[in-house]
C-alpha positions in Angstrom: 12.8 -17.0 -71.8 9.8 -17.8 -73.8 8.8 -20.3 -76.3 5.8 -21.0 -78.1 4.3 -24.3 -78.3 1.0 -24.5 -79.9 0.2 -20.8 -79.7 0.8 -20.6 -76.1 3.0 -18.7 -74.1 5.1 -21.2 -71.7 7.4 -20.0 -68.9 11.2 -21.1 -69.1 11.2 -24.3 -67.1 14.5 -22.6 -65.4 12.6 -20.2 -64.0 9.8 -21.8 -62.7 10.8 -23.0 -59.0 12.0 -19.6 -58.4 8.8 -17.5 -59.1 6.7 -20.5 -57.4 9.4 -19.6 -54.4 8.5 -15.8 -54.6 4.8 -16.4 -54.6 4.7 -18.5 -51.4 6.6 -15.9 -49.6 4.7 -13.0 -51.1 1.7 -14.8 -50.2 2.7 -16.3 -46.3 4.3 -12.0 -46.1 0.6 -10.6 -47.0 -1.5 -12.9 -44.7 1.6 -12.2 -41.5 0.6 -8.3 -42.7 -3.0 -9.1 -42.5 -3.3 -10.9 -38.9 -0.4 -7.9 -37.3 -3.4 -5.3 -38.4 -6.0 -6.8 -37.2 -4.8 -8.1 -34.0 -6.1 -5.9 -30.9 -3.9 -2.9 -29.8 -3.0 -3.2 -25.6 -6.1 -2.1 -23.3 -6.6 -1.4 -19.8 -10.0 -1.7 -18.7 -11.5 -2.1 -15.7 -14.5 -1.0 -12.9 -13.9 1.4 -10.7 -16.4 0.4 -7.0 -16.2 2.2 -3.6 -15.9 -0.4 -0.2 -19.7 -1.1 -0.1 -19.2 -2.8 -3.8 -21.9 -0.1 -5.1 -20.0 1.3 -8.5 -18.2 4.7 -8.6 -19.1 7.4 -12.1 -17.1 9.8 -13.7 -14.2 8.6 -11.7 -10.9 9.8 -13.1 -8.5 7.4 -14.4 -4.7 8.8 -15.4 -2.1 6.2 -16.7 1.7 6.9 -17.1 4.0 4.6 -18.4 6.7 4.0 -15.9 9.4 3.6 -18.8 8.8 5.7 -21.6 6.3 8.7 -19.4 3.5 7.9 -22.2 0.5 9.1 -20.3 -3.4 8.9 -20.9 -6.7 9.7 -19.4 -10.3 8.6 -19.4 -13.8 8.5 -17.0 -16.4 6.0 -15.8 -18.9 5.1 -17.4 -22.8 5.4 -15.3 -22.2 1.8 -14.3 -18.2 2.9 -13.2 -16.5 0.6 -16.0 -13.5 2.5 -18.0 -11.0 1.6 -20.7 -7.9 3.1 -22.6 -7.0 2.3 -25.5 -3.8 2.0 -27.4 -1.0 1.4 -24.3 2.4 0.7 -25.5 3.5 -2.7 -23.8 4.9 -2.0 -20.6 4.4 -1.4 -16.7 2.2 1.6 -16.0 1.3 3.5 -13.0 -2.7 4.1 -13.0 -4.4 6.7 -10.5 -8.1 7.1 -9.8 -9.3 9.8 -8.1 -13.7 10.9 -7.4 -15.0 13.4 -5.4 -15.6 12.2 -1.6 -13.2 9.4 -2.5 -9.6 8.8 -1.1 -7.6 8.7 -3.9 -5.9 5.2 -5.4 -2.6 4.7 -6.6 -1.4 1.4 -8.4 0.2 -0.4 -10.8 -0.3 -2.3 -14.2 1.8 -4.4 -16.6 0.6 -4.5 -20.6 1.3 -7.1 -22.6 2.6 -6.9 -26.1 -0.6 -9.0 -27.8 -3.1 -8.4 -24.5 -5.1 -6.4 -22.2 -4.9 -6.1 -18.8 -8.2 -5.6 -16.3 -7.9 -3.7 -13.4 -10.7 -3.7 -10.8 -10.4 -0.8 -8.3 -12.1 -0.1 -5.1 -11.8 3.3 -3.9 -12.1 4.5 0.1 -14.3 7.5 1.3 -12.5 10.4 2.2 -12.7 11.5 6.1 -14.7 14.8 5.4 -15.6 17.3 8.7 -18.9 16.1 8.1 -17.5 12.5 9.5 -16.2 14.5 12.7 -19.8 15.6 13.9 -20.1 19.2 12.6 -23.1 20.1 10.4 -23.6 21.0 7.0 -24.2 24.9 7.6 -20.6 24.2 10.0 -18.8 22.9 6.9 -20.1 24.7 3.9 -17.5 26.7 2.5 -15.2 26.0 5.1 -11.7 25.4 3.4 -9.3 26.1 6.0 -10.8 23.6 8.3 -10.7 21.1 5.4 -6.9 21.4 4.9 -6.2 21.1 8.1 -8.2 18.0 8.5 -6.5 16.8 5.5 -3.5 17.0 6.8 -4.4 15.8 10.3 -5.9 12.8 8.3 -2.1 12.2 6.8 -0.4 12.4 9.8 -2.9 10.3 11.8 -2.5 7.3 8.9 1.1 7.8 9.2 1.1 7.0 13.2 -1.0 4.2 12.2 1.6 2.6 9.8 4.3 2.8 12.3 2.3 2.0 14.8 1.7 -1.7 13.5 5.6 -1.4 12.4 6.1 -0.7 16.0 4.1 -4.1 17.2 6.9 -6.5 15.9 10.2 -5.4 17.6 7.5 -5.1 20.8 6.8 -8.4 20.7 10.5 -10.0 19.7 11.4 -8.1 23.1 9.1 -9.1 25.0 9.4 -12.6 23.5 13.3 -12.6 24.1 12.7 -11.0 27.3 12.8 -14.6 28.7 15.7 -16.0 27.9 17.8 -12.7 28.6 16.6 -13.1 32.4 17.2 -16.8 33.3 20.0 -18.6 34.8 21.6 -19.9 31.9 21.7 -15.9 30.3 24.3 -15.3 28.0 25.5 -11.3 28.1 24.8 -12.2 23.6 20.9 -12.6 24.8 21.0 -9.6 26.9 22.7 -7.6 24.0 20.2 -8.4 21.5 17.0 -8.0 24.3 18.0 -4.1 25.0 19.0 -3.4 21.1 15.3 -4.6 20.1 14.4 -2.9 23.0 16.1 0.3 21.5 14.6 0.2 18.4 11.1 -0.8 19.9 11.4 2.9 22.0 12.8 4.6 18.7 9.2 3.2 16.6 7.1 4.1 19.4 8.4 7.7 19.6 8.1 8.3 15.7 4.4 6.2 16.1 3.7 9.1 19.2 4.7 12.2 17.1 2.4 11.5 14.4 -0.4 11.0 17.0 0.1 14.1 19.2 1.3 16.5 16.9 -1.2 16.2 13.9 -3.2 19.4 13.8 -6.4 19.3 16.3 -9.8 20.4 14.5 -11.8 22.1 17.0 -14.7 21.3 18.7 -14.2 17.7 16.8 -16.0 15.2 18.8 -14.5 12.4 20.7 -16.6 9.1 19.8 -16.3 5.3 19.3 -12.9 3.3 20.0 -11.0 6.7 19.5 -12.0 6.9 23.2 -10.9 3.4 24.1 -7.8 4.1 21.8 -6.4 7.0 24.0 -7.5 5.3 27.3 -5.0 2.6 26.5 -2.6 5.1 25.6 -2.1 6.3 29.0 -1.3 2.1 29.6 0.9 1.8 27.5 2.8 5.0 26.8 3.9 4.8 30.6 5.0 1.4 29.9 7.2 2.3 27.2 9.0 4.8 29.7 9.4 2.8 32.7 10.3 -0.8 31.2 13.7 0.7 29.4 14.4 1.8 33.1 13.3 -1.0 34.8 15.1 -2.9 32.3 18.8 -0.9 32.2 18.8 -2.0 36.1 18.3 -5.4 35.5 20.6 -5.6 32.9 23.1 -3.9 35.4 22.2 -6.4 38.3 22.7 -9.5 36.1 26.2 -7.8 34.1 27.1 -7.7 37.9 26.3 -11.5 38.4 23.9 -10.7 41.4 20.3 -11.9 40.5 17.6 -9.1 39.5 16.0 -7.4 42.6 14.0 -4.7 43.9 11.4 -3.2 41.6 13.7 -4.3 38.5 12.3 -7.7 38.6 8.6 -6.1 37.4 10.8 -5.6 34.6 9.4 -8.0 32.8 5.6 -8.5 33.8 5.4 -4.1 32.9 6.9 -5.3 29.8 4.0 -8.3 28.8 0.8 -5.3 30.5 2.8 -2.9 27.5 2.7 -5.2 25.2 -1.1 -6.5 25.5 -2.9 -2.8 26.0 -0.5 -1.5 22.5 -1.9 -4.3 20.9 -5.3 -4.2 22.5 -5.2 -0.3 21.1 -4.0 -1.4 17.4 -7.0 -3.4 18.3 -9.2 -0.6 18.7 -8.5 0.6 15.3 -8.9 -2.2 13.2 -12.3 -3.4 14.3 -13.6 -0.3 13.7 
């Protein structure tokens, strides 16, 4: 294995190459291990603000890995900033809540070698004070607040379904011009009638959430809500008359007759309903 020359010990030449390769491998492995150990763990960070851009301090932030269920919590600091360390790569559900604000839920994807910045905005929760009640009237009134929370939820659904209803309603009115012309085919009339039926169903769902939302006693009606309710009488009546007149017009056209009588007002009533409905949505959008 070894041989001596002039008092020094030398490695057998046959072992020199394997030893050199082993040394190089150990060197590379050691560097890779140190690099991995020094790599930062994936983190989720960001800033919590309200709709005016003001930071929200002491907001509760909770994250949950959608695939594994791993969870972690933290709170925002005095400047609205937060940071959660040591998160495994994957998709996370992020929930943020704070007193006086609506809870915000969003998603974030954490990479294997990098973090994610997620800046979130909280909207203020509706309170009894927002409806004009004095602090002395709302203090400790948990029952009324719970009632208001349910009302807020149902009115939110009312708004969402209202926006969805606008799509088939507009399509029905637009296609109505093709369903009433001289060259009208039975297919055009069927498509028009089908869209009208979908519109009526969605409109009924929208109206349900508005009509059956819990009422808060002595709550004043103010702002655009007054106009919104006034327009409801117009598009509500239109939603009843339009399908009735449409059915009359449909029967006349099916029999080869020209649309006549009150059935001829079907188009005008439909357009008026669309305009009133669109205006009602704008009263809620442009507060």
